[in-house]
C-alpha positions as CSV (number, residue, x, y, z in Angstrom):
1,M,-15.6,-8.6,5.5
2,P,-14.0,-9.1,2.1
3,L,-15.8,-11.1,-0.6
4,L,-13.7,-14.0,-1.9
5,T,-14.3,-16.5,-4.7
6,V,-13.4,-20.1,-4.3
7,T,-13.4,-22.7,-7.2
8,R,-13.8,-26.4,-7.3
9,R,-12.8,-28.4,-10.4
10,L,-14.6,-31.6,-11.2
11,T,-14.6,-33.9,-14.2
12,F,-17.1,-36.0,-16.0
13,N,-17.6,-37.8,-19.3
14,A,-20.7,-37.6,-21.5
15,A,-21.8,-38.2,-25.1
16,H,-24.0,-36.0,-27.3
17,R,-24.9,-35.0,-30.8
18,I,-25.1,-31.4,-31.9
19,H,-28.2,-31.4,-34.2
20,N,-31.0,-29.0,-35.0
21,P,-34.1,-30.9,-36.1
22,A,-35.4,-27.8,-37.9
23,L,-32.5,-28.1,-40.4
24,S,-32.0,-30.7,-43.0
25,D,-29.3,-33.4,-42.6
26,D,-27.1,-31.6,-45.1
27,E,-27.5,-28.3,-43.3
28,N,-26.7,-29.9,-39.9
29,A,-23.6,-31.6,-41.3
30,R,-22.4,-28.3,-42.8
31,L,-23.1,-26.3,-39.6
32,F,-21.9,-28.8,-37.0
33,G,-19.4,-31.0,-38.8
34,K,-18.2,-34.1,-37.0
35,C,-20.2,-33.0,-33.9
36,N,-23.3,-33.9,-35.8
37,S,-22.3,-37.6,-36.1
38,P,-25.5,-39.7,-36.0
39,N,-23.5,-42.2,-33.9
40,W,-22.8,-39.6,-31.2
41,H,-19.5,-38.5,-29.8
42,G,-18.2,-37.8,-26.3
43,H,-16.0,-35.5,-24.3
44,N,-14.0,-35.7,-21.1
45,Y,-15.4,-32.5,-19.6
46,T,-13.9,-30.4,-16.8
47,L,-16.3,-28.2,-14.8
48,E,-15.1,-25.4,-12.6
49,V,-17.7,-24.2,-10.0
50,S,-17.0,-20.8,-8.3
51,V,-18.8,-19.6,-5.2
52,T,-18.4,-16.0,-3.9
53,G,-19.0,-14.9,-0.3
54,E,-17.5,-13.8,3.0
55,P,-15.3,-16.2,4.8
56,D,-17.1,-17.8,7.8
57,P,-15.8,-16.3,11.0
58,V,-15.4,-19.8,12.6
59,S,-14.1,-22.0,9.7
60,G,-12.6,-19.3,7.5
61,Y,-14.2,-20.9,4.5
62,V,-16.5,-19.2,1.9
63,I,-17.7,-22.8,1.5
64,D,-16.1,-26.1,2.4
65,L,-14.8,-27.3,-1.0
66,A,-15.5,-30.9,0.0
67,H,-19.1,-30.0,0.7
68,L,-19.3,-28.1,-2.6
69,K,-18.0,-31.2,-4.4
70,Q,-20.8,-33.3,-2.8
71,I,-23.4,-30.7,-3.8
72,V,-22.2,-30.7,-7.4
73,E,-21.9,-34.5,-7.7
74,R,-25.3,-35.1,-6.1
75,S,-27.2,-32.4,-7.9
76,L,-25.6,-32.6,-11.3
77,L,-22.8,-34.9,-12.1
78,D,-24.5,-38.1,-10.9
79,H,-27.1,-37.3,-13.6
80,V,-24.8,-36.5,-16.5
81,D,-21.6,-38.5,-16.0
82,H,-21.3,-41.4,-18.5
83,H,-24.7,-40.5,-20.0
84,N,-25.9,-39.3,-23.3
85,L,-26.9,-35.6,-22.9
86,N,-29.5,-35.9,-25.8
87,L,-31.2,-39.0,-24.5
88,D,-30.6,-39.5,-20.8
89,V,-30.8,-36.0,-19.2
90,P,-34.3,-34.7,-18.9
91,E,-33.1,-31.2,-18.2
92,M,-31.6,-31.1,-21.8
93,A,-34.8,-32.5,-23.5
94,G,-35.5,-30.5,-26.6
95,T,-32.3,-28.5,-26.3
96,N,-29.3,-28.8,-28.7
97,P,-26.5,-29.8,-26.3
98,T,-23.9,-27.3,-27.3
99,A,-21.4,-26.4,-24.5
100,E,-23.3,-23.1,-24.3
101,N,-26.6,-24.8,-23.6
102,I,-25.1,-27.4,-21.3
103,I,-23.6,-24.7,-19.0
104,L,-26.9,-22.8,-18.9
105,M,-28.7,-26.0,-17.8
106,F,-25.9,-26.6,-15.2
107,W,-26.5,-23.1,-13.8
108,R,-30.2,-23.7,-13.5
109,V,-29.5,-26.9,-11.5
110,L,-26.6,-25.7,-9.3
111,E,-27.6,-22.2,-8.4
112,P,-30.5,-23.2,-6.1
113,A,-28.5,-26.2,-4.8
114,I,-25.7,-23.9,-3.6
115,R,-28.0,-21.3,-1.9
116,P,-27.7,-19.5,0.5
117,R,-24.2,-19.1,-0.9
118,T,-23.7,-17.3,-4.2
119,L,-22.8,-19.3,-7.3
120,S,-20.7,-16.7,-9.2
121,R,-19.3,-18.5,-12.2
122,L,-19.2,-21.8,-14.1
123,K,-16.6,-22.7,-16.6
124,L,-17.1,-25.8,-18.7
125,W,-14.1,-27.2,-20.6
126,E,-15.3,-29.4,-23.5
127,T,-11.7,-30.0,-24.7
128,E,-8.3,-28.8,-23.5
129,N,-8.7,-25.9,-26.0
130,N,-12.4,-25.0,-25.8
131,H,-14.4,-23.8,-22.9
132,V,-17.5,-21.7,-22.1
133,E,-18.1,-19.5,-19.0
134,Y,-21.3,-18.2,-17.5
135,D,-21.8,-15.9,-14.5
136,G,-25.6,-15.8,-14.3
137,R,-26.1,-12.8,-16.5
């Protein structure tokens, strides 16, 4: 059977502050610019979740995309949507919530939730121009 990859796109909104407590306020401001605002800032994120596998012989699906949406919402988005990533999300505690660190946390949450299927890629769009991708390596 061929291996195919299917992708579901979901959106959520969240606030954060990019800040390294080991640096001075001036160093943080220079390094992170407006993303270091002490009053927080937010994004309308887009998350693409890709699953790879063989199509089921009965349904023809690698995974039912409606079911994938439910898994992602229940396991992840219900906990981050309209929340402050610095303050409200225990999985981000002690982690600077850059897009890179956010996607790594998302992988840690989603990979076991999607088993026995294979999570093959996450793509997180922070803005329409900026995104980060992760494939588990």
